[in-house]
PyMOL commands that place a pseudoatom at each C-alpha (Angstrom):
pseudoatom trace, name=CA, resn=MET, resi=1, chain=A, elem=C, hetatm=0, pos=[-0.071, 0.046, 0.248]
pseudoatom trace, name=CA, resn=ALA, resi=2, chain=A, elem=C, hetatm=0, pos=[1.351, 3.348, -0.523]
pseudoatom trace, name=CA, resn=LEU, resi=3, chain=A, elem=C, hetatm=0, pos=[1.326, 6.110, 1.118]
pseudoatom trace, name=CA, resn=PRO, resi=4, chain=A, elem=C, hetatm=0, pos=[-0.807, 9.596, 0.170]
pseudoatom trace, name=CA, resn=GLY, resi=5, chain=A, elem=C, hetatm=0, pos=[1.278, 11.665, -2.175]
pseudoatom trace, name=CA, resn=VAL, resi=6, chain=A, elem=C, hetatm=0, pos=[3.144, 8.922, -4.149]
pseudoatom trace, name=CA, resn=ASP, resi=7, chain=A, elem=C, hetatm=0, pos=[1.909, 6.738, -6.869]
pseudoatom trace, name=CA, resn=GLY, resi=8, chain=A, elem=C, hetatm=0, pos=[1.963, 3.537, -5.692]
pseudoatom trace, name=CA, resn=ILE, resi=9, chain=A, elem=C, hetatm=0, pos=[2.260, 1.852, -9.746]
pseudoatom trace, name=CA, resn=LYS, resi=10, chain=A, elem=C, hetatm=0, pos=[4.682, 4.205, -10.753]
pseudoatom trace, name=CA, resn=ALA, resi=11, chain=A, elem=C, hetatm=0, pos=[7.061, 3.483, -7.759]
pseudoatom trace, name=CA, resn=PHE, resi=12, chain=A, elem=C, hetatm=0, pos=[6.535, -0.419, -7.751]
pseudoatom trace, name=CA, resn=ARG, resi=13, chain=A, elem=C, hetatm=0, pos=[7.080, -0.104, -11.569]
pseudoatom trace, name=CA, resn=ALA, resi=14, chain=A, elem=C, hetatm=0, pos=[10.665, 1.751, -10.647]
pseudoatom trace, name=CA, resn=LEU, resi=15, chain=A, elem=C, hetatm=0, pos=[11.054, -0.534, -8.003]
pseudoatom trace, name=CA, resn=LEU, resi=16, chain=A, elem=C, hetatm=0, pos=[11.081, -4.030, -10.029]
pseudoatom trace, name=CA, resn=LYS, resi=17, chain=A, elem=C, hetatm=0, pos=[13.201, -1.866, -12.529]
pseudoatom trace, name=CA, resn=ALA, resi=18, chain=A, elem=C, hetatm=0, pos=[16.395, -1.301, -10.081]
pseudoatom trace, name=CA, resn=ALA, resi=19, chain=A, elem=C, hetatm=0, pos=[15.860, -5.236, -8.586]
pseudoatom trace, name=CA, resn=LEU, resi=20, chain=A, elem=C, hetatm=0, pos=[16.331, -5.944, -12.089]
pseudoatom trace, name=CA, resn=ARG, resi=21, chain=A, elem=C, hetatm=0, pos=[18.884, -3.625, -13.278]
pseudoatom trace, name=CA, resn=HIS, resi=22, chain=A, elem=C, hetatm=0, pos=[20.988, -3.755, -9.841]
pseudoatom trace, name=CA, resn=TYR, resi=23, chain=A, elem=C, hetatm=0, pos=[20.496, -6.791, -8.378]
pseudoatom trace, name=CA, resn=GLY, resi=24, chain=A, elem=C, hetatm=0, pos=[19.406, -9.452, -11.088]
pseudoatom trace, name=CA, resn=LEU, resi=25, chain=A, elem=C, hetatm=0, pos=[15.518, -10.021, -9.995]
pseudoatom trace, name=CA, resn=ARG, resi=26, chain=A, elem=C, hetatm=0, pos=[12.535, -10.232, -12.207]
pseudoatom trace, name=CA, resn=ALA, resi=27, chain=A, elem=C, hetatm=0, pos=[9.426, -10.776, -10.974]
pseudoatom trace, name=CA, resn=ILE, resi=28, chain=A, elem=C, hetatm=0, pos=[7.800, -13.438, -12.103]
pseudoatom trace, name=CA, resn=ASP, resi=29, chain=A, elem=C, hetatm=0, pos=[3.792, -13.379, -10.123]
pseudoatom trace, name=CA, resn=VAL, resi=30, chain=A, elem=C, hetatm=0, pos=[2.321, -9.729, -9.228]
pseudoatom trace, name=CA, resn=ARG, resi=31, chain=A, elem=C, hetatm=0, pos=[-1.339, -9.993, -7.740]
pseudoatom trace, name=CA, resn=GLN, resi=32, chain=A, elem=C, hetatm=0, pos=[-3.261, -6.611, -5.994]
pseudoatom trace, name=CA, resn=CYS, resi=33, chain=A, elem=C, hetatm=0, pos=[-5.300, -7.515, -3.358]
pseudoatom trace, name=CA, resn=ALA, resi=34, chain=A, elem=C, hetatm=0, pos=[-7.547, -4.949, -1.548]
pseudoatom trace, name=CA, resn=PRO, resi=35, chain=A, elem=C, hetatm=0, pos=[-7.187, -4.016, 2.001]
pseudoatom trace, name=CA, resn=ASP, resi=36, chain=A, elem=C, hetatm=0, pos=[-9.411, -3.785, 4.683]
pseudoatom trace, name=CA, resn=ALA, resi=37, chain=A, elem=C, hetatm=0, pos=[-11.174, -0.477, 5.513]
pseudoatom trace, name=CA, resn=GLN, resi=38, chain=A, elem=C, hetatm=0, pos=[-9.100, -0.496, 9.668]
pseudoatom trace, name=CA, resn=GLN, resi=39, chain=A, elem=C, hetatm=0, pos=[-5.677, -0.573, 7.279]
pseudoatom trace, name=CA, resn=ASP, resi=40, chain=A, elem=C, hetatm=0, pos=[-6.976, 1.993, 4.885]
pseudoatom trace, name=CA, resn=GLU, resi=41, chain=A, elem=C, hetatm=0, pos=[-7.770, 4.422, 7.395]
pseudoatom trace, name=CA, resn=ARG, resi=42, chain=A, elem=C, hetatm=0, pos=[-4.444, 4.313, 9.456]
pseudoatom trace, name=CA, resn=ALA, resi=43, chain=A, elem=C, hetatm=0, pos=[-2.411, 4.529, 6.067]
pseudoatom trace, name=CA, resn=ARG, resi=44, chain=A, elem=C, hetatm=0, pos=[-4.565, 7.510, 5.134]
pseudoatom trace, name=CA, resn=SER, resi=45, chain=A, elem=C, hetatm=0, pos=[-4.158, 9.482, 8.520]
pseudoatom trace, name=CA, resn=LEU, resi=46, chain=A, elem=C, hetatm=0, pos=[-0.509, 9.692, 7.449]
pseudoatom trace, name=CA, resn=THR, resi=47, chain=A, elem=C, hetatm=0, pos=[0.773, 12.397, 6.155]
pseudoatom trace, name=CA, resn=ARG, resi=48, chain=A, elem=C, hetatm=0, pos=[3.618, 13.824, 4.812]
pseudoatom trace, name=CA, resn=GLU, resi=49, chain=A, elem=C, hetatm=0, pos=[2.900, 17.215, 4.396]
pseudoatom trace, name=CA, resn=THR, resi=50, chain=A, elem=C, hetatm=0, pos=[6.176, 19.107, 4.646]
pseudoatom trace, name=CA, resn=THR, resi=51, chain=A, elem=C, hetatm=0, pos=[7.457, 22.405, 3.412]
pseudoatom trace, name=CA, resn=MET, resi=52, chain=A, elem=C, hetatm=0, pos=[10.652, 21.463, 0.977]
pseudoatom trace, name=CA, resn=SER, resi=53, chain=A, elem=C, hetatm=0, pos=[13.838, 24.337, 1.667]
pseudoatom trace, name=CA, resn=ALA, resi=54, chain=A, elem=C, hetatm=0, pos=[15.676, 25.530, -1.342]
pseudoatom trace, name=CA, resn=PHE, resi=55, chain=A, elem=C, hetatm=0, pos=[18.138, 23.130, -0.855]
pseudoatom trace, name=CA, resn=SER, resi=56, chain=A, elem=C, hetatm=0, pos=[15.564, 20.310, -1.213]
pseudoatom trace, name=CA, resn=GLU, resi=57, chain=A, elem=C, hetatm=0, pos=[13.494, 21.555, -3.947]
pseudoatom trace, name=CA, resn=ARG, resi=58, chain=A, elem=C, hetatm=0, pos=[16.935, 22.618, -6.010]
pseudoatom trace, name=CA, resn=ILE, resi=59, chain=A, elem=C, hetatm=0, pos=[18.486, 19.179, -5.149]
pseudoatom trace, name=CA, resn=ARG, resi=60, chain=A, elem=C, hetatm=0, pos=[15.549, 17.132, -5.957]
pseudoatom trace, name=CA, resn=SER, resi=61, chain=A, elem=C, hetatm=0, pos=[14.805, 19.008, -9.267]
pseudoatom trace, name=CA, resn=GLN, resi=62, chain=A, elem=C, hetatm=0, pos=[17.796, 18.164, -11.109]
pseudoatom trace, name=CA, resn=LYS, resi=63, chain=A, elem=C, hetatm=0, pos=[18.030, 16.057, -13.678]
pseudoatom trace, name=CA, resn=LYS, resi=64, chain=A, elem=C, hetatm=0, pos=[19.360, 12.689, -14.033]
pseudoatom trace, name=CA, resn=GLY, resi=65, chain=A, elem=C, hetatm=0, pos=[20.243, 10.630, -16.203]
pseudoatom trace, name=CA, resn=LEU, resi=66, chain=A, elem=C, hetatm=0, pos=[21.415, 10.632, -20.411]
pseudoatom trace, name=CA, resn=PHE, resi=67, chain=A, elem=C, hetatm=0, pos=[21.409, 13.741, -22.007]
pseudoatom trace, name=CA, resn=LYS, resi=68, chain=A, elem=C, hetatm=0, pos=[18.755, 13.722, -24.807]
pseudoatom trace, name=CA, resn=VAL, resi=69, chain=A, elem=C, hetatm=0, pos=[18.193, 15.603, -28.126]
pseudoatom trace, name=CA, resn=ALA, resi=70, chain=A, elem=C, hetatm=0, pos=[14.786, 16.938, -26.930]
pseudoatom trace, name=CA, resn=ASP, resi=71, chain=A, elem=C, hetatm=0, pos=[16.950, 18.554, -24.048]
pseudoatom trace, name=CA, resn=LEU, resi=72, chain=A, elem=C, hetatm=0, pos=[18.979, 20.939, -26.578]
pseudoatom trace, name=CA, resn=GLU, resi=73, chain=A, elem=C, hetatm=0, pos=[15.921, 21.062, -28.880]
pseudoatom trace, name=CA, resn=GLY, resi=74, chain=A, elem=C, hetatm=0, pos=[14.941, 24.827, -30.415]
pseudoatom trace, name=CA, resn=GLY, resi=75, chain=A, elem=C, hetatm=0, pos=[19.139, 25.690, -30.844]
pseudoatom trace, name=CA, resn=LYS, resi=76, chain=A, elem=C, hetatm=0, pos=[19.879, 25.533, -27.497]
pseudoatom trace, name=CA, resn=GLU, resi=77, chain=A, elem=C, hetatm=0, pos=[23.199, 24.987, -26.138]
pseudoatom trace, name=CA, resn=LEU, resi=78, chain=A, elem=C, hetatm=0, pos=[25.014, 23.953, -22.755]
pseudoatom trace, name=CA, resn=THR, resi=79, chain=A, elem=C, hetatm=0, pos=[28.576, 24.917, -22.111]
pseudoatom trace, name=CA, resn=LEU, resi=80, chain=A, elem=C, hetatm=0, pos=[29.440, 22.311, -19.235]
pseudoatom trace, name=CA, resn=THR, resi=81, chain=A, elem=C, hetatm=0, pos=[32.629, 21.259, -17.121]
pseudoatom trace, name=CA, resn=ILE, resi=82, chain=A, elem=C, hetatm=0, pos=[33.667, 17.475, -17.998]
pseudoatom trace, name=CA, resn=SER, resi=83, chain=A, elem=C, hetatm=0, pos=[34.201, 16.078, -14.240]
pseudoatom trace, name=CA, resn=HIS, resi=84, chain=A, elem=C, hetatm=0, pos=[35.345, 12.530, -15.316]
pseudoatom trace, name=CA, resn=LEU, resi=85, chain=A, elem=C, hetatm=0, pos=[35.023, 9.728, -18.199]
pseudoatom trace, name=CA, resn=ASP, resi=86, chain=A, elem=C, hetatm=0, pos=[33.362, 6.219, -17.300]
pseudoatom trace, name=CA, resn=GLU, resi=87, chain=A, elem=C, hetatm=0, pos=[34.672, 3.550, -20.176]
pseudoatom trace, name=CA, resn=GLU, resi=88, chain=A, elem=C, hetatm=0, pos=[32.959, 0.590, -20.906]
pseudoatom trace, name=CA, resn=MET, resi=89, chain=A, elem=C, hetatm=0, pos=[30.500, 0.948, -19.015]
pseudoatom trace, name=CA, resn=GLU, resi=90, chain=A, elem=C, hetatm=0, pos=[27.581, -1.950, -19.206]
pseudoatom trace, name=CA, resn=MET, resi=91, chain=A, elem=C, hetatm=0, pos=[24.240, -0.038, -20.501]
pseudoatom trace, name=CA, resn=PHE, resi=92, chain=A, elem=C, hetatm=0, pos=[20.899, -2.115, -21.979]
pseudoatom trace, name=CA, resn=GLY, resi=93, chain=A, elem=C, hetatm=0, pos=[23.262, -4.929, -23.011]
pseudoatom trace, name=CA, resn=LYS, resi=94, chain=A, elem=C, hetatm=0, pos=[26.219, -2.926, -24.670]
pseudoatom trace, name=CA, resn=THR, resi=95, chain=A, elem=C, hetatm=0, pos=[29.619, -1.551, -23.978]
pseudoatom trace, name=CA, resn=VAL, resi=96, chain=A, elem=C, hetatm=0, pos=[29.322, 2.916, -23.445]
pseudoatom trace, name=CA, resn=ASP, resi=97, chain=A, elem=C, hetatm=0, pos=[31.335, 5.146, -22.256]
pseudoatom trace, name=CA, resn=ILE, resi=98, chain=A, elem=C, hetatm=0, pos=[30.086, 8.014, -20.863]
pseudoatom trace, name=CA, resn=LEU, resi=99, chain=A, elem=C, hetatm=0, pos=[30.814, 11.577, -20.151]
pseudoatom trace, name=CA, resn=ASN, resi=100, chain=A, elem=C, hetatm=0, pos=[30.158, 13.296, -16.261]
pseudoatom trace, name=CA, resn=PHE, resi=101, chain=A, elem=C, hetatm=0, pos=[29.816, 17.001, -15.914]
pseudoatom trace, name=CA, resn=GLN, resi=102, chain=A, elem=C, hetatm=0, pos=[30.401, 18.673, -12.664]
pseudoatom trace, name=CA, resn=GLU, resi=103, chain=A, elem=C, hetatm=0, pos=[27.199, 21.254, -12.967]
pseudoatom trace, name=CA, resn=THR, resi=104, chain=A, elem=C, hetatm=0, pos=[24.391, 18.313, -13.672]
pseudoatom trace, name=CA, resn=GLY, resi=105, chain=A, elem=C, hetatm=0, pos=[23.597, 14.770, -12.858]
pseudoatom trace, name=CA, resn=GLN, resi=106, chain=A, elem=C, hetatm=0, pos=[22.772, 13.945, -16.163]
pseudoatom trace, name=CA, resn=GLN, resi=107, chain=A, elem=C, hetatm=0, pos=[25.775, 12.369, -18.592]
pseudoatom trace, name=CA, resn=LEU, resi=108, chain=A, elem=C, hetatm=0, pos=[26.504, 12.150, -22.110]
pseudoatom trace, name=CA, resn=GLN, resi=109, chain=A, elem=C, hetatm=0, pos=[26.651, 8.746, -23.799]
pseudoatom trace, name=CA, resn=LEU, resi=110, chain=A, elem=C, hetatm=0, pos=[29.967, 9.258, -26.183]
pseudoatom trace, name=CA, resn=ASN, resi=111, chain=A, elem=C, hetatm=0, pos=[29.307, 7.719, -30.336]
pseudoatom trace, name=CA, resn=PHE, resi=112, chain=A, elem=C, hetatm=0, pos=[32.317, 8.082, -31.975]
pseudoatom trace, name=CA, resn=THR, resi=113, chain=A, elem=C, hetatm=0, pos=[32.132, 11.900, -33.069]
pseudoatom trace, name=CA, resn=THR, resi=114, chain=A, elem=C, hetatm=0, pos=[31.894, 12.496, -29.533]
pseudoatom trace, name=CA, resn=ALA, resi=115, chain=A, elem=C, hetatm=0, pos=[34.457, 10.744, -28.423]
pseudoatom trace, name=CA, resn=GLU, resi=116, chain=A, elem=C, hetatm=0, pos=[36.572, 11.580, -31.599]
pseudoatom trace, name=CA, resn=PHE, resi=117, chain=A, elem=C, hetatm=0, pos=[36.577, 14.919, -30.735]
pseudoatom trace, name=CA, resn=LEU, resi=118, chain=A, elem=C, hetatm=0, pos=[37.856, 14.592, -26.980]
pseudoatom trace, name=CA, resn=LEU, resi=119, chain=A, elem=C, hetatm=0, pos=[40.275, 12.609, -28.279]
pseudoatom trace, name=CA, resn=ASP, resi=120, chain=A, elem=C, hetatm=0, pos=[41.402, 15.514, -30.664]
pseudoatom trace, name=CA, resn=ASN, resi=121, chain=A, elem=C, hetatm=0, pos=[40.922, 18.385, -28.687]
pseudoatom trace, name=CA, resn=PHE, resi=122, chain=A, elem=C, hetatm=0, pos=[42.321, 16.797, -25.033]
pseudoatom trace, name=CA, resn=GLY, resi=123, chain=A, elem=C, hetatm=0, pos=[44.343, 14.391, -25.507]
pseudoatom trace, name=CA, resn=ASP, resi=124, chain=A, elem=C, hetatm=0, pos=[44.296, 10.478, -25.702]
pseudoatom trace, name=CA, resn=ASP, resi=125, chain=A, elem=C, hetatm=0, pos=[44.512, 10.339, -21.907]
pseudoatom trace, name=CA, resn=PRO, resi=126, chain=A, elem=C, hetatm=0, pos=[40.661, 10.820, -20.429]
pseudoatom trace, name=CA, resn=SER, resi=127, chain=A, elem=C, hetatm=0, pos=[42.418, 11.395, -16.815]
pseudoatom trace, name=CA, resn=ASN, resi=128, chain=A, elem=C, hetatm=0, pos=[43.236, 14.844, -18.149]
pseudoatom trace, name=CA, resn=TYR, resi=129, chain=A, elem=C, hetatm=0, pos=[39.886, 15.986, -19.331]
pseudoatom trace, name=CA, resn=ALA, resi=130, chain=A, elem=C, hetatm=0, pos=[38.621, 16.734, -16.286]
pseudoatom trace, name=CA, resn=ASP, resi=131, chain=A, elem=C, hetatm=0, pos=[38.279, 20.253, -15.426]
pseudoatom trace, name=CA, resn=LYS, resi=132, chain=A, elem=C, hetatm=0, pos=[37.603, 20.781, -19.468]
pseudoatom trace, name=CA, resn=LYS, resi=133, chain=A, elem=C, hetatm=0, pos=[34.565, 22.767, -21.121]
pseudoatom trace, name=CA, resn=VAL, resi=134, chain=A, elem=C, hetatm=0, pos=[32.771, 21.776, -23.776]
pseudoatom trace, name=CA, resn=THR, resi=135, chain=A, elem=C, hetatm=0, pos=[29.351, 22.825, -25.295]
pseudoatom trace, name=CA, resn=LEU, resi=136, chain=A, elem=C, hetatm=0, pos=[27.042, 20.350, -25.901]
pseudoatom trace, name=CA, resn=TYR, resi=137, chain=A, elem=C, hetatm=0, pos=[24.911, 21.082, -29.216]
pseudoatom trace, name=CA, resn=LEU, resi=138, chain=A, elem=C, hetatm=0, pos=[22.959, 19.679, -31.622]
pseudoatom trace, name=CA, resn=ALA, resi=139, chain=A, elem=C, hetatm=0, pos=[23.822, 18.444, -35.630]
pseudoatom trace, name=CA, resn=ASN, resi=140, chain=A, elem=C, hetatm=0, pos=[21.985, 16.978, -38.564]
pseudoatom trace, name=CA, resn=TYR, resi=141, chain=A, elem=C, hetatm=0, pos=[23.977, 13.278, -39.821]
pseudoatom trace, name=CA, resn=GLU, resi=142, chain=A, elem=C, hetatm=0, pos=[22.726, 11.496, -41.978]
pseudoatom trace, name=CA, resn=TYR, resi=143, chain=A, elem=C, hetatm=0, pos=[22.509, 7.674, -41.078]
pseudoatom trace, name=CA, resn=ASN, resi=144, chain=A, elem=C, hetatm=0, pos=[20.452, 5.034, -44.071]
pseudoatom trace, name=CA, resn=ARG, resi=145, chain=A, elem=C, hetatm=0, pos=[20.319, 7.502, -46.230]
pseudoatom trace, name=CA, resn=GLU, resi=146, chain=A, elem=C, hetatm=0, pos=[17.350, 9.572, -43.172]
pseudoatom trace, name=CA, resn=THR, resi=147, chain=A, elem=C, hetatm=0, pos=[19.396, 13.266, -41.726]
pseudoatom trace, name=CA, resn=LYS, resi=148, chain=A, elem=C, hetatm=0, pos=[18.865, 13.277, -37.621]
pseudoatom trace, name=CA, resn=LEU, resi=149, chain=A, elem=C, hetatm=0, pos=[19.462, 15.337, -35.312]
pseudoatom trace, name=CA, resn=GLY, resi=150, chain=A, elem=C, hetatm=0, pos=[22.712, 14.099, -32.854]
pseudoatom trace, name=CA, resn=ILE, resi=151, chain=A, elem=C, hetatm=0, pos=[23.909, 15.949, -30.026]
pseudoatom trace, name=CA, resn=ARG, resi=152, chain=A, elem=C, hetatm=0, pos=[27.668, 17.256, -30.480]
pseudoatom trace, name=CA, resn=LEU, resi=153, chain=A, elem=C, hetatm=0, pos=[30.497, 18.626, -28.659]
pseudoatom trace, name=CA, resn=LYS, resi=154, chain=A, elem=C, hetatm=0, pos=[32.528, 22.079, -29.067]
pseudoatom trace, name=CA, resn=LEU, resi=155, chain=A, elem=C, hetatm=0, pos=[34.838, 24.008, -27.285]
pseudoatom trace, name=CA, resn=PRO, resi=156, chain=A, elem=C, hetatm=0, pos=[33.003, 26.979, -25.788]
pseudoatom trace, name=CA, resn=GLY, resi=157, chain=A, elem=C, hetatm=0, pos=[32.956, 29.687, -27.878]
pseudoatom trace, name=CA, resn=LEU, resi=158, chain=A, elem=C, hetatm=0, pos=[32.545, 28.634, -31.276]
pseudoatom trace, name=CA, resn=PRO, resi=159, chain=A, elem=C, hetatm=0, pos=[29.405, 29.265, -33.210]
pseudoatom trace, name=CA, resn=ALA, resi=160, chain=A, elem=C, hetatm=0, pos=[27.931, 25.542, -34.542]
pseudoatom trace, name=CA, resn=ALA, resi=161, chain=A, elem=C, hetatm=0, pos=[27.831, 27.406, -38.281]
pseudoatom trace, name=CA, resn=VAL, resi=162, chain=A, elem=C, hetatm=0, pos=[31.326, 27.244, -38.160]
pseudoatom trace, name=CA, resn=LEU, resi=163, chain=A, elem=C, hetatm=0, pos=[31.393, 23.780, -37.525]
pseudoatom trace, name=CA, resn=ALA, resi=164, chain=A, elem=C, hetatm=0, pos=[28.931, 23.170, -39.698]
pseudoatom trace, name=CA, resn=ALA, resi=165, chain=A, elem=C, hetatm=0, pos=[29.951, 25.345, -42.836]
pseudoatom trace, name=CA, resn=GLU, resi=166, chain=A, elem=C, hetatm=0, pos=[33.677, 23.335, -41.914]
pseudoatom trace, name=CA, resn=GLN, resi=167, chain=A, elem=C, hetatm=0, pos=[31.503, 19.568, -42.125]
pseudoatom trace, name=CA, resn=HIS, resi=168, chain=A, elem=C, hetatm=0, pos=[29.791, 20.541, -45.044]
pseudoatom trace, name=CA, resn=GLN, resi=169, chain=A, elem=C, hetatm=0, pos=[33.191, 21.722, -46.964]
pseudoatom trace, name=CA, resn=ARG, resi=170, chain=A, elem=C, hetatm=0, pos=[34.676, 18.474, -46.041]
pseudoatom trace, name=CA, resn=GLY, resi=171, chain=A, elem=C, hetatm=0, pos=[32.127, 15.819, -46.146]
pseudoatom trace, name=CA, resn=ASP, resi=172, chain=A, elem=C, hetatm=0, pos=[33.096, 13.451, -44.173]
pseudoatom trace, name=CA, resn=GLY, resi=173, chain=A, elem=C, hetatm=0, pos=[30.099, 14.158, -41.644]
pseudoatom trace, name=CA, resn=GLN, resi=174, chain=A, elem=C, hetatm=0, pos=[32.937, 14.383, -38.489]
pseudoatom trace, name=CA, resn=THR, resi=175, chain=A, elem=C, hetatm=0, pos=[33.036, 17.204, -36.500]
pseudoatom trace, name=CA, resn=ARG, resi=176, chain=A, elem=C, hetatm=0, pos=[36.232, 17.781, -35.875]
pseudoatom trace, name=CA, resn=VAL, resi=177, chain=A, elem=C, hetatm=0, pos=[38.526, 20.707, -35.034]
pseudoatom trace, name=CA, resn=ARG, resi=178, chain=A, elem=C, hetatm=0, pos=[42.332, 20.070, -35.571]
pseudoatom trace, name=CA, resn=PRO, resi=179, chain=A, elem=C, hetatm=0, pos=[45.455, 22.182, -35.923]
pseudoatom trace, name=CA, resn=GLU, resi=180, chain=A, elem=C, hetatm=0, pos=[46.360, 22.763, -38.771]
pseudoatom trace, name=CA, resn=ARG, resi=181, chain=A, elem=C, hetatm=0, pos=[49.773, 20.398, -39.763]
pseudoatom trace, name=CA, resn=LYS, resi=182, chain=A, elem=C, hetatm=0, pos=[53.372, 22.777, -40.067]
pseudoatom trace, name=CA, resn=ALA, resi=183, chain=A, elem=C, hetatm=0, pos=[53.873, 22.953, -43.315]
pseudoatom trace, name=CA, resn=ASP, resi=184, chain=A, elem=C, hetatm=0, pos=[57.946, 22.705, -42.692]
pseudoatom trace, name=CA, resn=LEU, resi=185, chain=A, elem=C, hetatm=0, pos=[58.358, 19.522, -41.105]
pseudoatom trace, name=CA, resn=ASP, resi=186, chain=A, elem=C, hetatm=0, pos=[61.439, 17.899, -42.976]
pseudoatom trace, name=CA, resn=ASP, resi=187, chain=A, elem=C, hetatm=0, pos=[60.673, 13.995, -42.801]
pseudoatom trace, name=CA, resn=GLU, resi=188, chain=A, elem=C, hetatm=0, pos=[64.322, 13.679, -44.976]
pseudoatom trace, name=CA, resn=ILE, resi=189, chain=A, elem=C, hetatm=0, pos=[67.039, 11.757, -43.150]
pseudoatom trace, name=CA, resn=PRO, resi=190, chain=A, elem=C, hetatm=0, pos=[70.100, 14.009, -42.996]
pseudoatom trace, name=CA, resn=PHE, resi=191, chain=A, elem=C, hetatm=0, pos=[72.724, 11.347, -44.357]
for i in range(1, 191): cmd.bond("trace and resi %d" % i, "trace and resi %d" % (i + 1))
show_as sticks, trace
zoom trace
């Protein structure tokens, strides 16, 4: 029986989902039994009416989970500070890399393009990514001859239009910002 103000069905589904994901437990039978009137009255008398403090409200209102395209629709961009990279995490039966941020509880699941951006701009050692700032934005990509939107990364202050023009000009679908190679490198053997 759920306490007043708690959606019992949603809470129970969340409990089952957590039991499966964290402990490998799966419910095979679920039944609902109606409580007698005496138990029901006692449950109704229990109230959880408390005023939320500003701290509590701020903490509970923070989003959790992975960033989605819907979070950035309408040209919205988010500049965040990288906390750390979780490598080779098991999620929904596949191995993924997850980028964590200091300002939010939300995370970004890396794809090939976003991973290449991190390697190109911050180096090969993920421990060096901490405290670096990146901006999340939406960009078009083509998959199975369909144009879709995906979350991309860029350095703060760099307009997305510049990246889109560079991407279109290069034609490879990648939004990498690499320093130009110096032309004065001499590979000739000196003997």
